[in-house]
N, CA, C and O atoms as a Tripos MOL2 file, in Angstrom:
@<TRIPOS>MOLECULE
protein
  268   267    67     0     0
PROTEIN
NO_CHARGES

@<TRIPOS>ATOM
      1 N          18.4920  -17.4860   23.1780 N.3       1 MET1
      2 CA         17.5350  -18.4580   23.0390 C.3       1 MET1
      3 C          17.1810  -19.1810   21.6770 C.2       1 MET1
      4 O          17.0650  -20.3820   21.4350 O.2       1 MET1
      5 N          17.0450  -18.0590   20.8570 N.am      2 VAL2
      6 CA         16.9270  -18.1270   19.4030 C.3       2 VAL2
      7 C          18.1350  -18.5900   18.8330 C.2       2 VAL2
      8 O          19.1360  -17.9840   19.2160 O.2       2 VAL2
      9 N          18.3580  -19.7780   17.7740 N.am      3 GLN3
     10 CA         19.7050  -19.9250   17.2790 C.3       3 GLN3
     11 C          19.3530  -20.0850   15.6630 C.2       3 GLN3
     12 O          18.3020  -20.5200   15.1920 O.2       3 GLN3
     13 N          20.3230  -19.6940   15.0690 N.am      4 VAL4
     14 CA         20.2580  -20.0590   13.5520 C.3       4 VAL4
     15 C          19.8370  -21.4760   13.2690 C.2       4 VAL4
     16 O          20.3320  -22.4110   13.8990 O.2       4 VAL4
     17 N          18.9520  -21.6460   12.3530 N.am      5 GLY5
     18 CA         18.3550  -22.9400   11.8190 C.3       5 GLY5
     19 C          16.9440  -23.2860   12.7030 C.2       5 GLY5
     20 O          16.2000  -24.2210   12.4060 O.2       5 GLY5
     21 N          16.7010  -22.3270   13.8900 N.am      6 ASP6
     22 CA         15.2790  -22.6790   14.4820 C.3       6 ASP6
     23 C          14.4370  -22.3120   13.3840 C.2       6 ASP6
     24 O          14.7770  -21.6160   12.4280 O.2       6 ASP6
     25 N          13.3160  -22.8260   13.5860 N.am      7 ARG7
     26 CA         11.9690  -22.2630   12.9840 C.3       7 ARG7
     27 C          10.8520  -21.7960   14.1310 C.2       7 ARG7
     28 O          10.4760  -22.3370   15.1700 O.2       7 ARG7
     29 N          10.5000  -20.5780   13.4880 N.am      8 VAL8
     30 CA          9.5610  -19.8900   14.1060 C.3       8 VAL8
     31 C           8.2810  -19.3110   13.7630 C.2       8 VAL8
     32 O           8.2230  -19.2190   12.5370 O.2       8 VAL8
     33 N           7.4360  -18.9640   14.2110 N.am      9 ASP9
     34 CA          6.1820  -18.6160   13.7000 C.3       9 ASP9
     35 C           6.2800  -17.0420   14.2630 C.2       9 ASP9
     36 O           6.6700  -16.7590   15.3960 O.2       9 ASP9
     37 N           5.8680  -16.1080   13.2910 N.am     10 LEU10
     38 CA          6.0150  -14.7730   13.4510 C.3      10 LEU10
     39 C           5.0320  -14.1560   13.5010 C.2      10 LEU10
     40 O           4.2640  -14.3240   12.5530 O.2      10 LEU10
     41 N           4.6420  -13.2560   14.5170 N.am     11 PHE11
     42 CA          3.3770  -12.7120   14.9700 C.3      11 PHE11
     43 C           3.5560  -11.1200   14.9820 C.2      11 PHE11
     44 O           4.7220  -10.7250   14.9560 O.2      11 PHE11
     45 N           2.5360  -10.1590   15.0190 N.am     12 ARG12
     46 CA          2.1850   -9.0210   15.4410 C.3      12 ARG12
     47 C           1.3340   -9.1180   16.4020 C.2      12 ARG12
     48 O           0.2330   -9.6470   16.2470 O.2      12 ARG12
     49 N           1.8610   -8.4750   17.8280 N.am     13 PRO13
     50 CA          1.2680   -8.8540   19.0630 C.3      13 PRO13
     51 C          -0.4780   -8.4100   18.7450 C.2      13 PRO13
     52 O          -1.4520   -9.1030   19.0370 O.2      13 PRO13
     53 N          -0.4850   -7.2700   18.1760 N.am     14 THR14
     54 CA         -2.0150   -6.8120   17.9050 C.3      14 THR14
     55 C          -2.8170   -7.8290   17.2020 C.2      14 THR14
     56 O          -4.0370   -7.6700   17.2180 O.2      14 THR14
     57 N          -2.2680   -8.9700   16.5160 N.am     15 ASP15
     58 CA         -3.0170   -9.3790   15.5220 C.3      15 ASP15
     59 C          -3.6790  -10.7710   16.2310 C.2      15 ASP15
     60 O          -4.4740  -11.3420   15.4850 O.2      15 ASP15
     61 N          -3.5340  -11.2210   17.1720 N.am     16 GLY16
     62 CA         -3.8480  -12.3550   18.1520 C.3      16 GLY16
     63 C          -3.1350  -13.2660   17.5420 C.2      16 GLY16
     64 O          -1.9450  -13.1350   17.2590 O.2      16 GLY16
     65 N          -3.8190  -14.2320   17.3080 N.am     17 THR17
     66 CA         -3.2450  -15.6850   16.9980 C.3      17 THR17
     67 C          -2.8420  -15.5770   15.4840 C.2      17 THR17
     68 O          -1.6940  -15.9700   15.2760 O.2      17 THR17
     69 N          -3.4660  -15.1720   14.4740 N.am     18 ARG18
     70 CA         -3.0140  -15.0920   13.3130 C.3      18 ARG18
     71 C          -1.3620  -14.7520   13.0280 C.2      18 ARG18
     72 O          -0.9250  -13.6010   13.0570 O.2      18 ARG18
     73 N          -0.5090  -15.9740   12.7440 N.am     19 PRO19
     74 CA          0.5260  -15.4480   12.2680 C.3      19 PRO19
     75 C           0.9420  -14.8990   10.8740 C.2      19 PRO19
     76 O           0.1630  -15.2900   10.0050 O.2      19 PRO19
     77 N           1.9210  -14.1240   10.4180 N.am     20 ILE20
     78 CA          2.4590  -13.3960    9.6850 C.3      20 ILE20
     79 C           3.0600  -14.6250    8.6050 C.2      20 ILE20
     80 O           2.9320  -14.6420    7.3800 O.2      20 ILE20
     81 N           3.5890  -15.3950    9.2740 N.am     21 ALA21
     82 CA          4.6670  -16.4740    8.9420 C.3      21 ALA21
     83 C           4.5490  -17.6920    9.7190 C.2      21 ALA21
     84 O           4.2280  -17.5670   10.9010 O.2      21 ALA21
     85 N           4.7710  -18.9370    9.2110 N.am     22 THR22
     86 CA          4.5340  -20.3930   10.1000 C.3      22 THR22
     87 C           5.9870  -20.9330    9.8760 C.2      22 THR22
     88 O           6.3560  -20.8560    8.7050 O.2      22 THR22
     89 N           6.8950  -21.4700   10.7720 N.am     23 ALA23
     90 CA          7.8120  -22.1720   10.4950 C.3      23 ALA23
     91 C           9.0260  -21.7420    9.5410 C.2      23 ALA23
     92 O           9.6670  -22.3630    8.6930 O.2      23 ALA23
     93 N           9.0870  -20.3320   10.0580 N.am     24 ALA24
     94 CA         10.3000  -19.5140    8.8710 C.3      24 ALA24
     95 C          11.4110  -19.8910    9.7200 C.2      24 ALA24
     96 O          11.3850  -20.0740   10.9370 O.2      24 ALA24
     97 N          12.4380  -19.9880    8.8840 N.am     25 THR25
     98 CA         13.7900  -20.4250    9.1890 C.3      25 THR25
     99 C          14.7500  -19.4790    9.5930 C.2      25 THR25
    100 O          15.0910  -18.6530    8.7470 O.2      25 THR25
    101 N          15.2620  -19.4290   10.7290 N.am     26 VAL26
    102 CA         16.4310  -18.2200   11.1100 C.3      26 VAL26
    103 C          17.3150  -18.4070   10.3500 C.2      26 VAL26
    104 O          17.8540  -19.4940   10.1420 O.2      26 VAL26
    105 N          17.5500  -17.4690    9.8890 N.am     27 LEU27
    106 CA         19.0730  -17.0700    9.1990 C.3      27 LEU27
    107 C          20.2680  -16.5730    9.9350 C.2      27 LEU27
    108 O          21.4190  -16.9430    9.7040 O.2      27 LEU27
    109 N          19.8970  -15.6690   10.8780 N.am     28 GLY28
    110 CA         20.7300  -14.9620   11.4270 C.3      28 GLY28
    111 C          20.1760  -14.3880   12.8120 C.2      28 GLY28
    112 O          18.9700  -14.2250   12.9940 O.2      28 GLY28
    113 N          21.3360  -14.0360   13.9650 N.am     29 VAL29
    114 CA         20.4990  -13.6250   15.1920 C.3      29 VAL29
    115 C          21.5690  -12.4110   15.4180 C.2      29 VAL29
    116 O          22.7760  -12.6350   15.3220 O.2      29 VAL29
    117 N          21.0090  -10.9890   15.7520 N.am     30 THR30
    118 CA         21.6320  -10.0490   16.1280 C.3      30 THR30
    119 C          21.4210   -9.5450   17.6120 C.2      30 THR30
    120 O          20.4820   -9.8910   18.3300 O.2      30 THR30
    121 N          22.3950   -8.7100   17.9470 N.am     31 GLY31
    122 CA         22.0060   -8.2340   19.3780 C.3      31 GLY31
    123 C          22.0760   -9.5840   20.5040 C.2      31 GLY31
    124 O          21.3850   -9.4720   21.5170 O.2      31 GLY31
    125 N          22.5970  -10.3760   20.3920 N.am     32 ILE32
    126 CA         22.6150  -11.4830   21.3780 C.3      32 ILE32
    127 C          22.6030  -10.9680   22.9200 C.2      32 ILE32
    128 O          21.8400  -11.4160   23.7750 O.2      32 ILE32
    129 N          23.5050  -10.0230   23.1180 N.am     33 ASP33
    130 CA         23.9090   -9.7690   24.5730 C.3      33 ASP33
    131 C          22.8560   -8.8760   25.1570 C.2      33 ASP33
    132 O          22.7690   -8.6990   26.3720 O.2      33 ASP33
    133 N          21.8050   -8.1390   24.0110 N.am     34 ASP34
    134 CA         20.8880   -7.3000   24.5580 C.3      34 ASP34
    135 C          19.4030   -7.7070   23.6020 C.2      34 ASP34
    136 O          19.2280   -7.1290   22.5290 O.2      34 ASP34
    137 N          18.5160   -8.6110   24.0450 N.am     35 PRO35
    138 CA         17.4620   -9.1210   23.5960 C.3      35 PRO35
    139 C          16.3850   -8.1520   23.2240 C.2      35 PRO35
    140 O          15.4700   -8.3530   22.4260 O.2      35 PRO35
    141 N          16.6640   -6.9030   24.0270 N.am     36 LEU36
    142 CA         15.7890   -5.7160   23.5050 C.3      36 LEU36
    143 C          16.1250   -4.9440   22.4770 C.2      36 LEU36
    144 O          15.2800   -4.1380   22.0890 O.2      36 LEU36
    145 N          17.4060   -5.0070   21.8120 N.am     37 ALA37
    146 CA         17.7260   -4.4350   20.7540 C.3      37 ALA37
    147 C          18.2500   -5.2490   19.4980 C.2      37 ALA37
    148 O          18.6630   -4.8110   18.4240 O.2      37 ALA37
    149 N          18.1050   -6.6740   19.9720 N.am     38 GLY38
    150 CA         18.3810   -7.9310   18.9510 C.3      38 GLY38
    151 C          17.6780   -8.1090   17.7010 C.2      38 GLY38
    152 O          16.5960   -7.5220   17.6990 O.2      38 GLY38
    153 N          17.8950   -8.6060   16.8530 N.am     39 GLY39
    154 CA         16.5350   -8.8750   15.9460 C.3      39 GLY39
    155 C          17.2600  -10.2990   15.3220 C.2      39 GLY39
    156 O          18.3610  -10.8170   15.5090 O.2      39 GLY39
    157 N          16.1060  -10.6520   14.5090 N.am     40 LEU40
    158 CA         16.3460  -11.9270   13.7390 C.3      40 LEU40
    159 C          16.2900  -11.8410   11.9640 C.2      40 LEU40
    160 O          15.3320  -11.3170   11.3970 O.2      40 LEU40
    161 N          17.0940  -12.2490   11.4470 N.am     41 LEU41
    162 CA         16.9750  -12.5530    9.9830 C.3      41 LEU41
    163 C          16.2940  -13.9290   10.0380 C.2      41 LEU41
    164 O          16.5370  -14.9390   10.6980 O.2      41 LEU41
    165 N          15.1920  -13.5720    8.9600 N.am     42 LEU42
    166 CA         14.0920  -14.8490    8.6700 C.3      42 LEU42
    167 C          13.7810  -15.1240    7.1740 C.2      42 LEU42
    168 O          13.4590  -14.2350    6.3860 O.2      42 LEU42
    169 N          13.8900  -16.2560    6.8990 N.am     43 ALA43
    170 CA         13.5580  -16.7040    5.5130 C.3      43 ALA43
    171 C          12.0190  -16.6540    5.4890 C.2      43 ALA43
    172 O          11.4290  -17.5140    6.1430 O.2      43 ALA43
    173 N          11.3600  -15.8090    4.8570 N.am     44 LEU44
    174 CA         10.1860  -15.4890    4.7810 C.3      44 LEU44
    175 C           9.6700  -16.0660    3.3490 C.2      44 LEU44
    176 O          10.6040  -16.2560    2.5700 O.2      44 LEU44
    177 N           8.4540  -16.3680    2.8640 N.am     45 PRO45
    178 CA          8.1870  -16.4480    1.7340 C.3      45 PRO45
    179 C           7.7440  -14.9180    1.3290 C.2      45 PRO45
    180 O           7.6090  -14.0680    2.2090 O.2      45 PRO45
    181 N           7.5100  -14.6000   -0.1600 N.am     46 PRO46
    182 CA          7.2800  -13.3490   -0.4830 C.3      46 PRO46
    183 C           6.0110  -12.5500    0.1530 C.2      46 PRO46
    184 O           6.0920  -11.3470    0.3970 O.2      46 PRO46
    185 N           4.7320  -13.3750    0.4240 N.am     47 GLU47
    186 CA          3.9090  -12.3170    0.7550 C.3      47 GLU47
    187 C           3.8450  -11.9830    2.2300 C.2      47 GLU47
    188 O           3.1490  -11.0640    2.6620 O.2      47 GLU47
    189 N           4.7060  -12.8770    3.0960 N.am     48 ALA48
    190 CA          4.6290  -12.6840    4.5260 C.3      48 ALA48
    191 C           6.0150  -11.6120    4.4550 C.2      48 ALA48
    192 O           6.1180  -10.6510    5.2180 O.2      48 ALA48
    193 N           6.8300  -11.8850    3.6270 N.am     49 ALA49
    194 CA          8.0740  -10.3490    3.9280 C.3      49 ALA49
    195 C           7.4200   -9.1670    3.5900 C.2      49 ALA49
    196 O           7.8670   -8.1230    4.0640 O.2      49 ALA49
    197 N           6.1950   -9.1240    2.6690 N.am     50 LYS50
    198 CA          5.5870   -7.9980    2.4370 C.3      50 LYS50
    199 C           4.7110   -7.5860    3.5790 C.2      50 LYS50
    200 O           4.3900   -6.3990    3.6470 O.2      50 LYS50
    201 N           4.3330   -8.3400    4.3840 N.am     51 ALA51
    202 CA          3.4930   -8.2480    5.3830 C.3      51 ALA51
    203 C           4.6540   -7.6050    6.7250 C.2      51 ALA51
    204 O           4.5470   -6.6920    7.5440 O.2      51 ALA51
    205 N           5.5010   -8.3940    6.4840 N.am     52 ALA52
    206 CA          6.3600   -7.9500    7.7250 C.3      52 ALA52
    207 C           7.2140   -6.8120    7.5090 C.2      52 ALA52
    208 O           7.8460   -6.3510    8.4600 O.2      52 ALA52
    209 N           7.3070   -6.2700    6.2630 N.am     53 ILE53
    210 CA          8.0430   -4.9080    6.1220 C.3      53 ILE53
    211 C           7.5650   -4.0360    6.9700 C.2      53 ILE53
    212 O           8.2960   -3.2110    7.5160 O.2      53 ILE53
    213 N           6.2510   -4.1140    7.1880 N.am     54 LYS54
    214 CA          5.3100   -2.9090    7.8320 C.3      54 LYS54
    215 C           5.6510   -2.9840    9.4870 C.2      54 LYS54
    216 O           4.7330   -3.1940   10.2800 O.2      54 LYS54
    217 N           6.8500   -2.8220    9.8820 N.am     55 GLN55
    218 CA          6.7870   -3.0070   11.3850 C.3      55 GLN55
    219 C           5.9470   -2.4150   12.1920 C.2      55 GLN55
    220 O           6.2520   -1.2250   12.2710 O.2      55 GLN55
    221 N           4.7410   -2.7560   13.0340 N.am     56 PRO56
    222 CA          4.1580   -2.3710   13.9460 C.3      56 PRO56
    223 C           5.2080   -1.3130   15.2110 C.2      56 PRO56
    224 O           6.4290   -1.4340   15.3110 O.2      56 PRO56
    225 N           4.5680   -0.5780   15.8410 N.am     57 PRO57
    226 CA          5.2690    0.3040   16.6700 C.3      57 PRO57
    227 C           5.5070   -0.6300   17.9750 C.2      57 PRO57
    228 O           6.4560   -0.3580   18.7110 O.2      57 PRO57
    229 N           4.6150   -1.7870   18.2870 N.am     58 GLU58
    230 CA          5.2530   -2.7420   19.1750 C.3      58 GLU58
    231 C           5.7110   -4.1350   18.8950 C.2      58 GLU58
    232 O           5.4470   -5.1980   19.4570 O.2      58 GLU58
    233 N           6.4910   -3.8340   17.8420 N.am     59 GLY59
    234 CA          7.3170   -4.8840   17.5510 C.3      59 GLY59
    235 C           6.6350   -6.1850   17.1200 C.2      59 GLY59
    236 O           5.4250   -6.2460   16.9000 O.2      59 GLY59
    237 N           7.5640   -7.3360   16.9990 N.am     60 TYR60
    238 CA          6.9320   -8.6040   16.5110 C.3      60 TYR60
    239 C           7.1470   -9.4420   17.8070 C.2      60 TYR60
    240 O           7.9890   -9.1830   18.6680 O.2      60 TYR60
    241 N           6.1180  -10.6610   17.8290 N.am     61 ALA61
    242 CA          6.4670  -11.8580   18.6290 C.3      61 ALA61
    243 C           6.7710  -12.9700   17.9670 C.2      61 ALA61
    244 O           6.2290  -13.0870   16.8680 O.2      61 ALA61
    245 N           7.5900  -13.9510   18.3710 N.am     62 ILE62
    246 CA          7.7970  -14.7060   18.1080 C.3      62 ILE62
    247 C           7.5400  -16.2980   18.7160 C.2      62 ILE62
    248 O           7.8510  -16.3200   19.9070 O.2      62 ILE62
    249 N           7.2200  -17.1830   18.3900 N.am     63 THR63
    250 CA          7.2260  -18.7450   19.0410 C.3      63 THR63
    251 C           8.0980  -19.3900   18.1620 C.2      63 THR63
    252 O           8.1210  -19.2670   16.9370 O.2      63 THR63
    253 N           8.9690  -20.2360   19.0170 N.am     64 VAL64
    254 CA         10.1650  -21.1940   18.3360 C.3      64 VAL64
    255 C           9.5560  -22.6250   18.3910 C.2      64 VAL64
    256 O           9.2560  -23.1170   19.4790 O.2      64 VAL64
    257 N           9.3680  -23.3150   17.1870 N.am     65 ARG65
    258 CA          8.8580  -24.6680   16.9790 C.3      65 ARG65
    259 C           9.8250  -25.6140   17.3460 C.2      65 ARG65
    260 O          10.9950  -25.4390   17.0080 O.2      65 ARG65
    261 N           9.4220  -26.7690   18.1100 N.am     66 PRO66
    262 CA         10.3570  -27.7070   18.3670 C.3      66 PRO66
    263 C          11.0370  -28.3110   17.4430 C.2      66 PRO66
    264 O          10.5780  -28.2780   16.3010 O.2      66 PRO66
    265 N          12.3100  -29.0210   17.7000 N.am     67 ALA67
    266 CA         13.3230  -29.3570   16.5990 C.3      67 ALA67
    267 C          12.7450  -30.5410   16.6770 C.2      67 ALA67
    268 O          13.1220  -31.4610   15.9500 O.2      67 ALA67
@<TRIPOS>BOND
     1     1     2 1
     2     2     3 1
     3     3     4 2
     4     3     5 am
     5     5     6 1
     6     6     7 1
     7     7     8 2
     8     7     9 am
     9     9    10 1
    10    10    11 1
    11    11    12 2
    12    11    13 am
    13    13    14 1
    14    14    15 1
    15    15    16 2
    16    15    17 am
    17    17    18 1
    18    18    19 1
    19    19    20 2
    20    19    21 am
    21    21    22 1
    22    22    23 1
    23    23    24 2
    24    23    25 am
    25    25    26 1
    26    26    27 1
    27    27    28 2
    28    27    29 am
    29    29    30 1
    30    30    31 1
    31    31    32 2
    32    31    33 am
    33    33    34 1
    34    34    35 1
    35    35    36 2
    36    35    37 am
    37    37    38 1
    38    38    39 1
    39    39    40 2
    40    39    41 am
    41    41    42 1
    42    42    43 1
    43    43    44 2
    44    43    45 am
    45    45    46 1
    46    46    47 1
    47    47    48 2
    48    47    49 am
    49    49    50 1
    50    50    51 1
    51    51    52 2
    52    51    53 am
    53    53    54 1
    54    54    55 1
    55    55    56 2
    56    55    57 am
    57    57    58 1
    58    58    59 1
    59    59    60 2
    60    59    61 am
    61    61    62 1
    62    62    63 1
    63    63    64 2
    64    63    65 am
    65    65    66 1
    66    66    67 1
    67    67    68 2
    68    67    69 am
    69    69    70 1
    70    70    71 1
    71    71    72 2
    72    71    73 am
    73    73    74 1
    74    74    75 1
    75    75    76 2
    76    75    77 am
    77    77    78 1
    78    78    79 1
    79    79    80 2
    80    79    81 am
    81    81    82 1
    82    82    83 1
    83    83    84 2
    84    83    85 am
    85    85    86 1
    86    86    87 1
    87    87    88 2
    88    87    89 am
    89    89    90 1
    90    90    91 1
    91    91    92 2
    92    91    93 am
    93    93    94 1
    94    94    95 1
    95    95    96 2
    96    95    97 am
    97    97    98 1
    98    98    99 1
    99    99   100 2
   100    99   101 am
   101   101   102 1
   102   102   103 1
   103   103   104 2
   104   103   105 am
   105   105   106 1
   106   106   107 1
   107   107   108 2
   108   107   109 am
   109   109   110 1
   110   110   111 1
   111   111   112 2
   112   111   113 am
   113   113   114 1
   114   114   115 1
   115   115   116 2
   116   115   117 am
   117   117   118 1
   118   118   119 1
   119   119   120 2
   120   119   121 am
   121   121   122 1
   122   122   123 1
   123   123   124 2
   124   123   125 am
   125   125   126 1
   126   126   127 1
   127   127   128 2
   128   127   129 am
   129   129   130 1
   130   130   131 1
   131   131   132 2
   132   131   133 am
   133   133   134 1
   134   134   135 1
   135   135   136 2
   136   135   137 am
   137   137   138 1
   138   138   139 1
   139   139   140 2
   140   139   141 am
   141   141   142 1
   142   142   143 1
   143   143   144 2
   144   143   145 am
   145   145   146 1
   146   146   147 1
   147   147   148 2
   148   147   149 am
   149   149   150 1
   150   150   151 1
   151   151   152 2
   152   151   153 am
   153   153   154 1
   154   154   155 1
   155   155   156 2
   156   155   157 am
   157   157   158 1
   158   158   159 1
   159   159   160 2
   160   159   161 am
   161   161   162 1
   162   162   163 1
   163   163   164 2
   164   163   165 am
   165   165   166 1
   166   166   167 1
   167   167   168 2
   168   167   169 am
   169   169   170 1
   170   170   171 1
   171   171   172 2
   172   171   173 am
   173   173   174 1
   174   174   175 1
   175   175   176 2
   176   175   177 am
   177   177   178 1
   178   178   179 1
   179   179   180 2
   180   179   181 am
   181   181   182 1
   182   182   183 1
   183   183   184 2
   184   183   185 am
   185   185   186 1
   186   186   187 1
   187   187   188 2
   188   187   189 am
   189   189   190 1
   190   190   191 1
   191   191   192 2
   192   191   193 am
   193   193   194 1
   194   194   195 1
   195   195   196 2
   196   195   197 am
   197   197   198 1
   198   198   199 1
   199   199   200 2
   200   199   201 am
   201   201   202 1
   202   202   203 1
   203   203   204 2
   204   203   205 am
   205   205   206 1
   206   206   207 1
   207   207   208 2
   208   207   209 am
   209   209   210 1
   210   210   211 1
   211   211   212 2
   212   211   213 am
   213   213   214 1
   214   214   215 1
   215   215   216 2
   216   215   217 am
   217   217   218 1
   218   218   219 1
   219   219   220 2
   220   219   221 am
   221   221   222 1
   222   222   223 1
   223   223   224 2
   224   223   225 am
   225   225   226 1
   226   226   227 1
   227   227   228 2
   228   227   229 am
   229   229   230 1
   230   230   231 1
   231   231   232 2
   232   231   233 am
   233   233   234 1
   234   234   235 1
   235   235   236 2
   236   235   237 am
   237   237   238 1
   238   238   239 1
   239   239   240 2
   240   239   241 am
   241   241   242 1
   242   242   243 1
   243   243   244 2
   244   243   245 am
   245   245   246 1
   246   246   247 1
   247   247   248 2
   248   247   249 am
   249   249   250 1
   250   250   251 1
   251   251   252 2
   252   251   253 am
   253   253   254 1
   254   254   255 1
   255   255   256 2
   256   255   257 am
   257   257   258 1
   258   258   259 1
   259   259   260 2
   260   259   261 am
   261   261   262 1
   262   262   263 1
   263   263   264 2
   264   263   265 am
   265   265   266 1
   266   266   267 1
   267   267   268 2
@<TRIPOS>SUBSTRUCTURE
     1 MET1         2 RESIDUE 1 A MET
     2 VAL2         6 RESIDUE 1 A VAL
     3 GLN3        10 RESIDUE 1 A GLN
     4 VAL4        14 RESIDUE 1 A VAL
     5 GLY5        18 RESIDUE 1 A GLY
     6 ASP6        22 RESIDUE 1 A ASP
     7 ARG7        26 RESIDUE 1 A ARG
     8 VAL8        30 RESIDUE 1 A VAL
     9 ASP9        34 RESIDUE 1 A ASP
    10 LEU10       38 RESIDUE 1 A LEU
    11 PHE11       42 RESIDUE 1 A PHE
    12 ARG12       46 RESIDUE 1 A ARG
    13 PRO13       50 RESIDUE 1 A PRO
    14 THR14       54 RESIDUE 1 A THR
    15 ASP15       58 RESIDUE 1 A ASP
    16 GLY16       62 RESIDUE 1 A GLY
    17 THR17       66 RESIDUE 1 A THR
    18 ARG18       70 RESIDUE 1 A ARG
    19 PRO19       74 RESIDUE 1 A PRO
    20 ILE20       78 RESIDUE 1 A ILE
    21 ALA21       82 RESIDUE 1 A ALA
    22 THR22       86 RESIDUE 1 A THR
    23 ALA23       90 RESIDUE 1 A ALA
    24 ALA24       94 RESIDUE 1 A ALA
    25 THR25       98 RESIDUE 1 A THR
    26 VAL26      102 RESIDUE 1 A VAL
    27 LEU27      106 RESIDUE 1 A LEU
    28 GLY28      110 RESIDUE 1 A GLY
    29 VAL29      114 RESIDUE 1 A VAL
    30 THR30      118 RESIDUE 1 A THR
    31 GLY31      122 RESIDUE 1 A GLY
    32 ILE32      126 RESIDUE 1 A ILE
    33 ASP33      130 RESIDUE 1 A ASP
    34 ASP34      134 RESIDUE 1 A ASP
    35 PRO35      138 RESIDUE 1 A PRO
    36 LEU36      142 RESIDUE 1 A LEU
    37 ALA37      146 RESIDUE 1 A ALA
    38 GLY38      150 RESIDUE 1 A GLY
    39 GLY39      154 RESIDUE 1 A GLY
    40 LEU40      158 RESIDUE 1 A LEU
    41 LEU41      162 RESIDUE 1 A LEU
    42 LEU42      166 RESIDUE 1 A LEU
    43 ALA43      170 RESIDUE 1 A ALA
    44 LEU44      174 RESIDUE 1 A LEU
    45 PRO45      178 RESIDUE 1 A PRO
    46 PRO46      182 RESIDUE 1 A PRO
    47 GLU47      186 RESIDUE 1 A GLU
    48 ALA48      190 RESIDUE 1 A ALA
    49 ALA49      194 RESIDUE 1 A ALA
    50 LYS50      198 RESIDUE 1 A LYS
    51 ALA51      202 RESIDUE 1 A ALA
    52 ALA52      206 RESIDUE 1 A ALA
    53 ILE53      210 RESIDUE 1 A ILE
    54 LYS54      214 RESIDUE 1 A LYS
    55 GLN55      218 RESIDUE 1 A GLN
    56 PRO56      222 RESIDUE 1 A PRO
    57 PRO57      226 RESIDUE 1 A PRO
    58 GLU58      230 RESIDUE 1 A GLU
    59 GLY59      234 RESIDUE 1 A GLY
    60 TYR60      238 RESIDUE 1 A TYR
    61 ALA61      242 RESIDUE 1 A ALA
    62 ILE62      246 RESIDUE 1 A ILE
    63 THR63      250 RESIDUE 1 A THR
    64 VAL64      254 RESIDUE 1 A VAL
    65 ARG65      258 RESIDUE 1 A ARG
    66 PRO66      262 RESIDUE 1 A PRO
    67 ALA67      266 RESIDUE 1 A ALA
Protein backbone atom coordinates (compact mmCIF):
# COMPACT_ATOMS: atom_id res chain seq x y z
CA MET A 1 0.00 0.00 0.00
CA VAL A 2 2.74 2.47 0.89
CA GLN A 3 5.28 3.06 -1.85
CA VAL A 4 8.57 4.89 -2.21
CA GLY A 5 7.84 8.53 -2.92
CA ASP A 6 4.57 8.65 -0.97
CA ARG A 7 4.14 11.35 1.66
CA VAL A 8 2.95 10.28 5.10
CA ASP A 9 2.17 11.73 8.50
CA LEU A 10 3.80 9.81 11.38
CA PHE A 11 2.05 9.28 14.73
CA ARG A 12 2.45 7.40 17.98
CA PRO A 13 -0.93 5.78 18.61
CA THR A 14 -0.90 6.98 22.23
CA ASP A 15 -0.33 10.64 21.25
CA GLY A 16 -3.76 11.06 19.67
CA THR A 17 -3.85 13.41 16.73
CA ARG A 18 -0.52 15.15 17.30
CA PRO A 19 1.88 13.93 14.57
CA ILE A 20 5.61 13.41 15.06
CA ALA A 21 6.10 14.47 11.44
CA THR A 22 3.89 15.62 8.59
CA ALA A 23 4.34 15.03 4.85
CA ALA A 24 7.46 12.88 5.38
CA THR A 25 8.72 11.31 2.15
CA VAL A 26 8.92 7.51 2.09
CA LEU A 27 12.46 6.58 0.99
CA GLY A 28 12.17 2.81 1.38
CA VAL A 29 9.74 0.04 2.29
CA THR A 30 10.82 -3.27 3.87
CA GLY A 31 8.90 -6.47 4.53
CA ILE A 32 6.36 -5.88 1.77
CA ASP A 33 5.21 -9.52 2.04
CA ASP A 34 4.54 -9.22 5.79
CA PRO A 35 2.99 -5.91 6.89
CA LEU A 36 3.37 -6.86 10.57
CA ALA A 37 7.14 -7.15 10.22
CA GLY A 38 7.67 -4.47 7.58
CA GLY A 39 9.03 -1.01 8.05
CA LEU A 40 9.39 2.35 6.40
CA LEU A 41 12.46 4.51 5.86
CA LEU A 42 11.28 8.11 6.10
CA ALA A 43 12.98 11.42 5.38
CA LEU A 44 12.42 13.31 8.64
CA PRO A 45 13.57 16.72 9.83
CA PRO A 46 16.09 16.52 12.73
CA GLU A 47 13.61 17.20 15.56
CA ALA A 48 11.12 14.64 14.24
CA ALA A 49 13.91 12.09 13.82
CA LYS A 50 14.96 12.59 17.45
CA ALA A 51 11.36 12.04 18.59
CA ALA A 52 10.91 8.98 16.35
CA ILE A 53 14.05 7.25 17.65
CA LYS A 54 12.31 6.54 20.95
CA GLN A 55 10.13 3.74 19.57
CA PRO A 56 7.04 3.10 21.67
CA PRO A 57 6.05 -0.50 22.46
CA GLU A 58 2.86 -0.11 20.43
CA GLY A 59 4.79 1.01 17.33
CA TYR A 60 3.77 3.82 15.01
CA ALA A 61 0.83 4.74 12.85
CA ILE A 62 0.85 6.61 9.56
CA THR A 63 -1.63 8.32 7.32
CA VAL A 64 -0.84 8.49 3.61
CA ARG A 65 -1.32 11.89 2.05
CA PRO A 66 -3.06 12.08 -1.32
CA ALA A 67 -0.74 12.45 -4.31
